[in-house]
C-alpha positions, 0 to 999 in steps of 0.5 A, spaced: 155 274 631 157 276 637 153 281 640 159 284 645 162 287 638 156 289 635 153 292 640 159 297 641 158 299 634 152 301 635 153 304 641 159 308 638 155 310 632 149 313 636 153 317 641 157 319 635 151 321 631 148 325 638 155 328 640 155 332 632 148 334 634 151 339 636 155 342 629 149 341 625 145 346 627 150 350 623 150 345 617 143 345 616 142 352 616 146 352 609 142 348 607 138 349 602 130 348 604 127 342 603 122 340 598 120 334 595 121 331 588 115 328 584 116 321 586 117 324 593 110 327 594 103 327 593 101 335 589 094 338 589 093 342 582 088 346 587 092 353 588 097 354 594 095 347 596 101 344 600 106 338 598 105 333 602 111 328 602 110 320 604 114 315 604 119 314 610 121 322 611 113 323 610 113 318 616 118 321 620 115 328 619 109 326 622 112 323 627 116 329 628 110 333 628 106 329 634 111 330 638 113 337 638 105 339 639 103 335 645 103 337 652 106 332 654 112 327 652 109 324 646 113 319 641 109 316 634 111 311 629 106 313 622 104 309 616 108 311 610 102 309 606 095 306 606 098 299 608 105 300 609 107 301 616 115 301 616 114 294 620 110 288 620 110 287 628 108 294 631 112 290 637 118 292 633 116 297 630 115 301 637 122 298 639 125 304 634 122 310 640 128 312 644 126 309 651 122 303 648 125 296 647 121 288 645 121 283 649 121 276 644 117 270 645 123 265 645 119 259 641 117 264 634 123 270 635 117 275 634 117 281 639 110 280 643 111 286 647 114 292 649 118 294 655 118 303 657 123 306 660 125 299 664 117 298 665 114 291 661 108 291 658 104 290 665 106 296 666 103 299 659 096 301 658 094 298 650 088 302 648 084 302 640 083 309 638 083 310 645 079 303 648 081 298 652 083 292 648 081 285 652 086 280 653 086 272 655 092 272 658 090 274 665 096 280 665 095 286 663 100 286 657 097 285 650 100 280 645 103 284 639 103 278 635 095 278 635 095 285 633 096 285 625 099 291 623 098 292 615 093 297 616 095 300 623 095 308 621 099 311 626 102 309 634 102 314 640 107 313 646 104 317 651 110 317 655 107 322 660 099 321 662 094 324 658 088 324 663 084 323 657 086 317 655 087 314 663 093 314 668 093 306 669 100 305 666 107 307 671 111 305 663 107 309 657 100 309 655 100 306 648 094 309 643 093 305 636 089 308 631 085 305 626 084 307 619 076 311 618 072 312 612 073 319 613 081 319 613 080 321 605 075 324 601 074 318 595 075 311 594 081 308 596 083 300 593 089 297 598 092 290 597 098 287 600 101 279 598 107 276 600 111 270 601 115 269 608 121 264 609 125 263 616 132 261 614 131 254 618 124 252 617 125 253 609 118 254 607 115 260 604 109 261 606 104 266 604 101 271 607 096 277 604 091 283 605 086 289 602 082 294 604 077 298 601 074 305 603 069 310 599 065 316 601 059 317 599 053 322 599 056 328 598 061 325 602 057 324 609 057 317 608 063 312 608 065 305 609 071 302 610 073 294 610 079 290 611 081 283 612 088 281 612 092 273 613 098 273 615 103 265 616 110 265 619 113 258 619 119 258 625 124 252 626 127 255 633 132 251 638 133 252 646 137 248 650 134 250 657 134 249 665 128 251 668 131 253 674 137 253 678 135 250 686 138 253 692 140 248 696 145 245 701 149 239 700 151 234 705 159 236 706 160 228 702 157 230 696 163 232 693 166 225 694 165 220 689 160 216 694 157 217 701 156 213 707 151 213 712 155 216 717 156 222 712 148 224 713 148 228 719 143 234 719 149 238 721 154 236 715 149 239 711 151 246 710 155 247 703 150 253 701 151 253 693 145 252 686 144 246 682 141 245 676 135 241 676 133 239 669 137 240 663 135 239 656 134 241 649 128 243 645 127 243 637 120 248 636 117 248 630 111 254 630 106 254 624 103 261 627 097 263 622 093 270 624 086 273 621 084 280 621 078 284 620 075 291 620 070 293 619 067 301 620 061 306 618 062 314 618 056 318 618 057 326 618 049 328 617 051 335 619 057 339 619 056 339 628 055 331 628 059 325 626 057 318 628 063 313 627 061 305 628 066 300 628 068 293 628 075 289 630 076 281 629 083 278 629 083 270 631 091 267 631 091 259 631 098 257 633 099 250 632 106 248 636 110 241 634 116 241 640 121 235 641 125 234 645 130 231 651 131 232 658 135 230 664 132 231 671 137 231 678 135 231 685 140 236 690 142 231 694 144 225 689 150 229 686 157 227 687 163 229 685 160 236 686 165 241 684 162 249 686 166 255 684 166 262 689 159 263 688 157 256 690 154 255 683 155 248 681 159 248 675 160 240 675 157 233 678 155 226 676 148 223 678 148 216 679 142 212 674 140 219 671 134 217 666 133 220 660 126 222 657 125 224 650 118 229 650 114 231 645 108 236 645 103 237 639 100 243 641 094 248 639 093 254 641 087 260 638 086 267 640 081 270 639 079 277 640 073 282 637 072 288 639 065 292 637 064 300 638 059 306 637 062 314 637 058 320 637 062 327 636 058 333 637 060 340 636 054 344 640 057 351 640 063 354 636 067 353 643 063 346 646 063 339 644 061 333 646 064 326 644 061 319 648 064 313 646 062 305 648 065 298 646 066 292 648 072 287 648 073 280 648 078 276 649 079 268 649 083 263 649 081 257 645 074 259 644 069 252 645 076 250 650 078 247 644 085 247 644 089 241 646 096 239 648 098 233 647 105 233 650 108 225 653 115 224 655 118 216 653 125 215 655 130 209 659 134 209 666 132 211 673 134 207 680 130 202 684 130 201 690 135 195 693 137 194 698 143 191 695 144 197 691 151 200 690 149 208 691 147 210 698 142 216 698 137 219 703 130 217 706 134 215 712 131 213 718 134 217 725 134 214 733 129 217 737 131 224 740 136 223 734 140 230 735 144 235 729 150 231 729 146 224 731 147 219 724 142 216 722 140 208 724 140 206 716 139 210 709 136 207 702 140 204 697 138 204 689 141 200 683 141 201 676 139 198 669 140 203 665 141 209 668 147 213 667 152 217 672 150 224 668 152 231 669 153 238 667 159 241 665 158 249 665 164 252 662 163 259 663 159 265 662 151 265 659 153 269 653 158 264 650 157 257 653 151 253 653 151 247 659 154 240 658 152 234 659 155 229 659 156 221 661 149 220 657 147 214 654 143 207 657 148 204 662 153 210 659 153 208 652 153 214 648 152 211 641 145 207 644 142 214 646 136 213 641 135 206 642 128 205 641 128 197 643 131 201 650 125 206 651 119 206 655 113 210 657 114 215 662 110 220 664 103 224 661 103 231 660 099 237 657 095 242 661 090 246 656 088 252 658 081 256 657 081 263 658 076 269 657 076 277 658 070 281 657 071 289 657 066 293 657 067 301 656 063 307 656 066 314 656 063 322 656 067 328 654 067 335 653 071 339 651 070 349 653 075 351 647 077 359 646 083 363 645 084 364 652 084 357 656 081 350 654 077 346 659 077 338 657 071 333 662 069 327 662 067 320 666 067 313 664 066 306 667 070 300 665 069 294 666 073 287 667 071 280 668 076 274 666 076 267 667 080 261 667 080 253 668 085 249 666 085 240 665 091 237 668 093 230 668 095 230 676 086 231 678 085 224 674 093 220 676 093 220 668 100 223 669 103 217 672 098 212 670 103 208 664 110 211 668 116 206 669 120 206 663 119 199 663 123 193 663 128 194 659 131 199 665 128 194 671 122 198 672 115 196 672 108 200 670 110 202 662 109 199 656 116 199 652 118 197 648 113 202 644 111 200 637 116 203 631 111 206 628 111 212 633 118 214 631 119 220 626 125 219 625 132 224 629 134 231 629 142 232 631 144 237 634 150 238 631 150 247 630 144 247 635 146 253 637 151 257 632 156 261 636 155 258 643 161 252 646 159 247 650 156 239 649 149 237 648 146 230 647 148 227 640 140 227 638 133 228 639 128 224 637 122 226 634 116 223 635 108 222 635 106 222 642 098 221 640 099 215 637 104 213 644 097 214 647 093 209 642 099 204 644 098 206 652 090 206 651 090 199 648 093 195 654 087 197 658 090 202 662 086 206 662 085 214 659 091 217 657 087 224 658 088 230 662 081 232 667 078 238 669 083 242 675 078 245 680 084 248 683 085 252 676 078 256 676 079 264 678 074 268 676 076 276 677 070 282 676 073 289 676 069 295 675 073 302 675 069 309 675 073 314 673 073 323 671 078 328 670 078 335 668 084 338 665 085 345 663 090 348 657 092 355 657 098 359 653 100 365 656 108 368 656 114 368 659 118 374 657 117 373 648 118 367 650 110 362 649 108 358 654 103 352 654 101 349 661 096 343 661 093 341 668 090 335 669 087 331 675 083 323 674 080 320 680 079 313 679 075 308 684 076 301 683 072 295 685 075 288 685 070 281 687 075 275 685 073 268 686 076 260 686 075 254 688 080 251 694 081 245 697 087 242 701 091 235 700 089 230 706 095 224 704 101 225 699 104 218 697 110 216 693 108 214 686 111 206 685 112 208 677 116 213 679 121 214 686 122 221 685 115 224 684 110 224 690 102 225 688 096 227 692 092 222 696 086 225 697 083 232 697 078 236 702 072 237 699 071 243 694 070 250 697 068 257 693 072 262 697 071 269 693 073 275 696 072 283 695 076 290 695 077 296 693 080 303 692 081 310 690 086 314 687 086 321 685 092 322 679 094 330 679 098 331 672 101 337 670 104 339 663 109 345 662 112 347 655 115 353 654 118 355 647 124 359 648 125 359 640 121 357 635 126 351 633 128 350 641 123 348 646 123 346 654 118 341 658 116 339 665 112 334 667 110 332 674 105 326 674 102 321 678 100 314 675 098 307 677 099 300 675 093 295 677 096 288 679 095 282 674 089 279 674 092 272 676 095 274 682 089 276 685 086 268 686 085 268 694 087 260 694 093 256 694 095 251 688 101 246 688 105 245 682 110 240 681 111 234 687 118 231 688 122 228 692 126 234 696 121 240 692 114 241 694 112 247 690 106 251 691 104 258 688 098 263 692 094 269 690 093 275 694 086 278 692 088 284 697 093 286 692 093 293 691 096 298 685 103 300 684 104 307 684 108 312 681 110 320 682 114 321 675 118 327 674 120 328 667 124 334 664 126 336 657 129 340 652 126 339 644 130 342 638 127 343 631 133 345 627 131 343 620 125 340 617 125 333 618 131 334 623 131 335 631 134 332 637 132 332 643 134 330 651 130 328 656 130 326 663 126 322 668 125 319 674 119 314 678 118 314 685 115 308 686 110 304 691 107 299 692 111 294 689 108 288 689 113 281 689 113 275 689 115 272 696 117 265 698 115 262 704 116 255 708 110 252 711 105 247 711 099 245 708 094 242 712 098 238 716 100 233 711 106 228 711 111 228 707 111 220 704 120 222 703 121 223 710 116 221 715 114 229 717 110 234 716 110 236 709 114 243 708 111 246 702 115 252 698 110 257 697 111 263 692 106 269 694 105 276 693 105 281 697 106 289 696 111 292 699 117 295 697 119 302 694 124 303 689 126 310 685 128 309 677 131 313 674 134 315 666 135 319 660 133 318 653 137 322 647 135 322 640 137 324 633 133 325 627 136 328 621 135 328 614 140 330 609 138 335 605 135 333 598 140 327 597 135 322 600 138 320 606 138 321 612 138 317 619 135 316 626 139 315 632 137 314 640 140 312 646 136 310 653 140 310 659 137 307 665 139 305 673 135 304 679 136 304 686 133 297 686 138 292 684 138 285 686 143 282 691 146 276 688 148 274 697 142 275 700 139 269 701 134 271 706 127 269 701 126 278 701 131 279 695 128 285 691 129 289 685 126 292 680 126 289 674 126 290 666 132 296 666 136 296 660 141 301 657 138 300 649 140 304 642 138 305 636 141 306 629 136 307 624 139 309 616 135 310 611 135 312 603 128 314 600 129 317 593 126 317 586 121 311 588 127 307 592 126 306 600 132 302 604 132 301 611 137 299 616 136 298 622 140 296 628 138 294 635 142 293 642 140 293 649 145 290 655 143 285 659 138 285 664 133 283 669 127 281 666 123 277 672 124 274 679 122 267 679 123 261 676 120 255 672 123 251 678 127 253 683 125 258 690 129 256 696 131 262 698 126 267 695 125 268 687 130 266 683 132 271 679 132 271 670 137 276 668 137 278 659 144 277 657 145 283 652 142 283 645 144 286 638 140 284 632 140 288 625 134 288 621 133 291 613 128 293 608 127 296 602 121 297 597 121 300 589 115 303 587 114 300 579 109 305 579 104 310 582 100 304 584 105 298 584 111 297 589 115 292 591 118 291 597 123 286 601 125 285 609 129 281 612 129 280 621 135 278 625 140 277 619 145 277 624 142 271 627 142 273 634 141 269 639 137 270 646 139 267 652 137 267 659 142 266 666 140 266 674 143 270 681 150 269 677 152 270 669 154 262 669 147 260 671 144 258 664 136 258 663 134 259 656 138 259 650 134 260 644 136 260 637 131 263 632 134 264 624 133 270 621 127 271 616 126 274 610 119 277 606 117 279 599 112 281 596 108 287 592 103 293 594 098 296 590 095 302 592 089 305 588 
C-alpha cells in the first residue's frame, strides 16, 4: 500500500478532528455526564466511594489527569489494568503521544527507540523509577526492544525538565514506573499467555508472563515478583546500498572505453555520486527476552517507607543473514550516465565479481538494576527521600557472542598486460603536470566477471536500484552455479561492551499551604568499556580470498563442498510495491561449514583476533544539586501556579584507548582492490581528562483561566552529553580499498549540546476524558556535535596503488554549529458519552533553520537531524467488556543522520528516511471478571522502511518486514 494516499488520509482525519474541536465543547455540555457501566468499572461497596473506570477509557483518564496536574509539559501512557499495557513494545505505545515518533530496527521492524520533538534516543534521558538505566551500546539511547512492557504501570514523558529528575535531555526525560507491592493492598495475581506470528516467517512462537503481589503483617509489608518470557521470529527482506561515494570522474568514463591519454588529472573533473556496493539480504531473526522483577516494601510506621527492588532482563538475538552483493570502484565505471544533480543513474563495470554472503550471529544484551529507597516524613511539612541504585549492562557477557560471516562468489579481474580493460594505476613522467598524460596504465582481463551495473529508475520511495548484466561472464542462467563458486573473504566482528551506572540521590521537600520547596543532591558514575575482535588483525579477512581457479584467481578454495549449500531464496516480489530488478536468487549456505572446509586445507585459522584499536574505556562522574520552589497565587480570580528551579551539574570525564599507527600499507594478491596494513607502531595507552560545569535553570507557569481552560509558559536550559563512543582519543582505520581509505577519530574534549527552551501552550478540558491542547515550542541549540570529514595522511604511509602518501578520509567529531528548532503540537482526545466510542488525534509540525544543503561539497555541511512532521489517529471502542483499538501513525520524510556506512569524500553524507504510514489494531474481550482474550495486529498495511542519500533517487536501505499478529489470554485475580 502506497504511503502518500494513506498519509494524506491520516493528516486529513487528524486535521479535521482538530478543526471540529471548536464546536465540540458546546456538544459536550449538552451530553449527560459520563458514568461507568458495571462491565467497565470497579465499584467499592463503601458509601461515597468513587467509581474507578478501567480499560481504555480508564487509561486515557489517568493520562489526562497526569498531563493536567503537572507543573510542566508532560504526556503519559498508563496501563489499562495490571499486566495490560496498551502496546507490546514501550516505544510503540509512546508514538501515540504528540511530538513523539519511533525509530525502527530494520531487521526486525520493531520500534527500538523514540524521537521526541525531532530529537532521537541519544537526546532523551530514559529512567526507571527515577533511576538512570545502563546501556551497553556506547550511546545514550535505550534500546526499547530490550525492555519488557508486560507489567509497566505508566510512562511519563517530561518535555520540559523536572529539575528533580534532571536536565540532561534536550528531547525529553522519559520515566518508566514499575509496579510495587503497595500499589494495591491484598493479593494480586496476573497471568498472560500468547502466541505471535509474522506473516513471512509463518511460525507461531509463544510468550508468557506472570505477576504475583501480596501485602501482609497488617499491610505493613509487601512483596511483588514477576517474570516474563517473550519470543518474536521475523523474516525481513532488504535491498541495500551502503553509501553513495562523492567522486570526480574522468571525462572518458561516459564512454564504453578509456584510452591512456584520457587519464590526465585535468580531465578528472566530472562531479558525481555513485553506489560503491549494491546487494540484497534476507534476514531471519529469533528474538528471545526474559524479564524479571522482585520488589519488597516495608512501612514500619506511617512516616517511613522502605523499598528494595531488583530488575533483570536478558535478550538473545539469533540472526541468520543470506544475501548477495556487488562492489564497484569509481575509476572503473564506464557508460556512466548522470542526472542533473550528478547522481549516477546507470553504468557498467568490467569484470565485476559477485559475492554471496552468509552470517550466523548471536548477540546477548543483559541488564540488571538493584536499588533501595527510603522515604521519611520528618514532620507534617518536611520529608526526605534517599535513593541508591546500581545498574549494569553487558553486550555478550562472558564474551560469548559470535558473528560467523563468510563471503563466497566468482568473478573479478586479473592484472594482464594484454587485457581488454584499461584502468587507473598509471605511471606519470617526472615533473608531470595536470595535463600530462601517463606513460602507461594497468590493463585487466577477466574469466567469470561480468559487465555489471546499476540503473536508478526513480525516487527511492518507490524504486529499487536495478542491478543488470549479472552472472558468470554475464550468463544470468548460471548466477547461482555452485561449480563456479569459490571462497572470498571471512568477516565477523564479535563485540563485547559493558556499562556500569552507580547513582545515589538525597532529596527533601518542605510543603506548606503557601509554598513548596524541593531540594537535593545526587552523584552518578558511568563506566563504559568496549572491545571487539577483527579478522583484519591476523589476516583472516583475506586469508582464503580470491574466488579460486574457476575465476582465474589464486589463494581460494573452489569449488566448495556441496554439503555447505542449503538451497536458494527467490527474490521475486522481494519488496512488495516497489519497482526495479534484482538478481534472480540468493544462496543460503552454512558459513561454519565453509570455515571447516577452509581450515582442512592447512591454510590457517578462520577465527578473528582481538583488536587493540577497538578498546575504549570511559569514566564519567557527575555531581548535581537542585532547588525548586513551587507556590500558588491569584491573578484576579484566576489561580496561577509557579514552579521555579535550578540545577547545577559538574561532570568529570576520563577516556582511554589503545593507539597505534600503520607503518606500511600493502596490496593483497587474492583481492586486487583490497589494501592491508603490513605493520603497526607499538601499542600505546592514550588517556585524556576533561571536565565541565553548567547551571540549568527552569521556570514553569500555569494559569487556570477557567476551571476548564489553562495556559502554560515554560522556559529552561537543558543539555545532552556526547555519546560515549565519540569520546575516544585515538584514530582507527576502517575498510581500506583502492581509492577508498577510511578512518574515524573520536574527540575526548567534546562538550555537551546545550539548549535554551521556550514552551507556550493552552489546554481545554471540556468534558469527562476529553480535552484539546495546543503547545508551541522553540529550542535554541548550541555546541552541536558534528562529524566532519577531513583528508589527511597518517604516519606518512604510502598508498600502494599510487606510490604517493596515502590520503585517508577521517571522520571526526567536533563541537561547533548552532541551530533553532521550532514546532507546534496539537492534541485532541474525545469520548462520545456513553456510546463507548472515542478517539485520540494529534499532530506535530516542526521546522529548523539548519537544513542540509545538497549543493554543499565543502565537507562542512551541517543540519539538525530527526525533525519530521507527524500525526496519529487512534479510534477506539470500550464498553460491555469489549475493547477495540485502531491506530494509524504517519511520519513525514526526515534527515535521520549525517554519515553513511560508506562514503564521505565531501563530508558526512546524509541519511534521509522516506515518509511512513503504519496501521496497528488490537482488541480484547472480557469473558469473565478474571479472564479476557486479546488480539493484536501490527503493520497491517505492510508498510516498508526506506532511506536515501543526498538526493531522493539515491536509495540506501529498503526494508520489508511484513505484518505481525499476536493472540492470547489474560487472567487477573
